[in-house]
C-alpha positions as CSV (number, residue, x, y, z in Angstrom):
1,M,-56.6,-37.6,-11.8
2,K,-53.7,-36.9,-14.2
3,N,-53.9,-34.3,-16.8
4,S,-53.8,-36.1,-20.1
5,N,-53.1,-33.0,-22.1
6,R,-49.7,-32.5,-20.5
7,E,-46.8,-34.4,-22.0
8,K,-44.2,-35.9,-19.7
9,F,-40.8,-34.2,-19.9
10,D,-38.4,-37.0,-20.7
11,F,-34.7,-36.4,-20.2
12,K,-33.7,-39.7,-21.6
13,K,-35.4,-38.9,-24.9
14,I,-33.6,-35.5,-25.1
15,I,-30.2,-37.1,-24.4
16,K,-30.7,-39.8,-27.0
17,N,-31.6,-37.1,-29.6
18,I,-28.3,-35.1,-29.0
19,N,-25.8,-35.3,-31.8
20,W,-22.7,-36.5,-29.8
21,K,-20.5,-36.4,-32.8
22,D,-20.8,-32.6,-33.1
23,K,-18.0,-30.7,-31.3
24,N,-20.4,-27.8,-30.6
25,T,-22.4,-30.0,-28.4
26,Y,-19.5,-30.6,-26.0
27,L,-18.7,-26.8,-26.0
28,V,-22.3,-26.0,-25.0
29,I,-22.3,-28.6,-22.3
30,F,-19.0,-27.3,-21.0
31,L,-20.2,-23.7,-21.0
32,L,-23.4,-24.7,-19.1
33,G,-21.3,-26.5,-16.5
34,L,-19.0,-23.5,-16.1
35,L,-22.0,-21.2,-15.7
36,L,-23.4,-23.5,-12.9
37,I,-20.0,-23.5,-11.1
38,I,-19.8,-19.7,-11.3
39,I,-23.3,-19.3,-9.9
40,A,-22.6,-21.8,-7.1
41,I,-19.3,-20.0,-5.9
42,P,-20.2,-17.9,-2.9
43,T,-19.3,-14.3,-3.0
44,G,-17.7,-12.4,-0.1
45,S,-19.8,-11.8,3.0
46,N,-21.7,-8.5,3.5
47,R,-19.2,-7.7,6.3
48,Q,-16.3,-7.8,3.8
49,K,-18.1,-5.5,1.4
50,K,-18.9,-3.2,4.3
51,D,-15.2,-3.2,5.4
52,S,-14.0,-2.2,1.9
53,L,-16.6,0.6,1.6
54,L,-15.8,2.0,5.0
55,Q,-12.1,1.9,4.3
56,M,-12.6,3.8,1.0
57,D,-14.9,6.3,2.8
58,R,-12.3,6.9,5.5
59,T,-9.5,7.3,2.9
60,A,-11.6,9.9,1.1
61,E,-12.3,11.8,4.3
62,A,-8.6,11.9,5.2
63,D,-7.7,13.2,1.8
64,E,-10.4,15.9,2.0
65,Q,-9.1,17.0,5.4
66,G,-5.5,17.1,4.3
67,G,-4.7,13.8,6.0
68,E,-4.7,13.5,9.7
69,T,-1.5,11.5,9.7
70,S,0.5,14.4,8.0
71,N,-0.6,16.8,10.7
72,D,0.4,14.3,13.4
73,S,3.7,13.8,11.7
74,E,4.3,17.6,11.5
75,R,3.6,18.0,15.2
76,Q,5.8,15.1,16.1
77,V,8.7,16.5,14.0
78,Q,8.3,20.0,15.5
79,R,8.4,18.4,19.0
80,L,11.5,16.4,18.1
81,E,13.2,19.5,16.6
82,R,12.5,21.5,19.8
83,R,13.7,18.8,22.1
84,L,16.8,18.0,20.1
85,G,17.7,21.7,19.9
86,E,17.3,22.0,23.7
87,I,19.5,19.0,24.4
88,L,22.2,19.9,21.9
89,S,22.5,23.5,23.2
90,K,23.6,21.9,26.5
91,I,26.7,20.5,24.9
92,D,29.8,22.4,26.1
93,R,30.5,25.4,23.8
94,A,27.6,24.5,21.4
95,G,25.8,27.8,22.2
96,R,22.4,28.4,20.6
97,V,21.2,25.6,18.4
98,E,18.4,25.3,15.8
99,V,17.4,22.0,14.3
100,M,15.5,20.9,11.1
101,I,14.3,17.3,10.6
102,T,13.0,15.9,7.3
103,L,11.0,12.7,7.0
104,E,11.0,10.0,4.3
105,D,7.4,9.1,5.0
106,T,4.6,9.8,7.5
107,G,4.8,6.5,9.3
108,E,2.4,3.6,9.1
109,Q,-0.5,2.3,11.0
110,I,-1.0,-1.5,11.1
111,V,-4.7,-2.4,11.2
112,E,-5.8,-5.6,13.0
113,K,-7.5,-8.1,10.8
114,D,-9.4,-11.4,11.4
115,E,-8.3,-14.2,9.2
116,E,-10.6,-17.0,8.1
117,T,-9.3,-20.1,6.3
118,R,-11.6,-22.5,4.6
119,E,-10.5,-25.4,2.5
120,G,-7.4,-23.8,1.1
121,T,-8.9,-20.3,0.7
122,G,-8.5,-17.4,3.1
123,S,-10.2,-14.1,3.7
124,E,-9.5,-11.2,6.0
125,T,-11.9,-8.8,7.7
126,T,-10.9,-5.6,9.4
127,V,-11.4,-5.4,13.2
128,Y,-13.3,-2.3,14.3
129,T,-13.7,-0.4,17.5
130,T,-16.7,1.7,18.4
131,E,-16.4,4.9,20.4
132,G,-19.8,6.5,20.8
133,N,-21.4,6.4,17.3
134,V,-18.0,6.4,15.5
135,E,-16.7,3.0,14.2
136,S,-13.0,3.0,13.3
137,P,-10.4,0.3,12.4
138,F,-8.5,-1.1,15.4
139,V,-4.9,0.0,15.0
140,S,-2.7,-2.7,16.6
141,R,0.6,-1.0,15.9
142,T,1.9,2.4,14.7
143,C,5.3,2.6,13.0
144,T,7.1,5.9,13.5
145,P,8.1,7.9,10.4
146,K,11.6,7.4,9.0
147,I,14.0,10.3,9.2
148,A,15.5,11.3,5.9
149,G,17.9,13.9,7.3
150,V,18.8,16.3,10.1
151,L,20.2,19.8,9.8
152,V,21.8,21.3,12.9
153,V,22.8,25.0,13.0
154,A,24.8,25.8,16.1
155,E,26.8,28.8,17.2
156,G,29.7,26.6,18.3
157,A,29.8,24.4,15.2
158,G,32.9,26.2,14.1
159,D,34.9,24.2,16.6
160,S,35.6,20.7,15.2
161,V,35.2,19.0,18.6
162,V,31.8,20.5,19.2
163,K,30.8,19.7,15.6
164,Q,31.8,16.1,16.1
165,E,30.0,15.8,19.5
166,I,26.8,17.2,17.9
167,L,27.1,14.8,14.9
168,S,27.6,11.7,17.1
169,S,24.8,12.8,19.4
170,V,22.3,13.1,16.6
171,Q,23.6,9.9,15.0
172,S,23.1,7.9,18.2
173,L,19.7,9.4,19.1
174,F,18.1,8.7,15.7
175,A,20.2,5.7,14.5
176,I,20.8,7.3,11.1
177,E,23.9,7.4,9.0
178,A,26.4,10.3,9.3
179,H,25.9,11.4,5.7
180,K,22.2,12.2,6.5
181,I,23.3,14.7,9.2
182,T,24.7,18.2,8.5
183,V,26.1,20.4,11.2
184,V,26.9,24.0,10.3
185,K,28.0,27.1,12.2
186,M,25.3,29.7,12.9
187,S,25.9,33.1,11.4
188,M,26.1,36.1,13.7
189,Q,23.2,38.5,13.4
190,E,23.6,42.3,13.5
191,G,23.8,43.6,17.0
192,E,24.8,40.2,18.5
193,V,27.8,40.0,20.7
194,P,30.1,37.1,20.0
């Protein structure tokens, strides 16, 4: 049995009563359609939101700890300085050698990402590895830091032949321009025998 008190909702009647000559009517219909489209567009997946939150969290942790990459870079530079000093001191008449290396940057780590393409749109999600309870981004490639300059202080750098050998050795080892390398003679300290 139908409820006679309820009136039937009639869309045809409503559409007939709309004033189609009024520009505001078209504006309201357009805005309603736009609102429906915005509501229907899917937002990013929960995984993408989680990726961005984890990345921001890791960046904040690295900043608080002074940046792990800067410590790694410093150790790498110290190791390079020591090895370069050892090898350059073996050049004939070079004598004792000390080296200082400066970097342009701290290098770069390339993080692996999954790419998804759907109907002309694409999205990326970071690939993670899990070790124990720690989840971290999978680093597919690490670029070494760029060397800004090298200073070599050598006892035998007063000899132009030794200076040129040191300069060309550093230039070929690090593939940097000659103007970024300085070779100077080491000063004699009190009590040292020449």
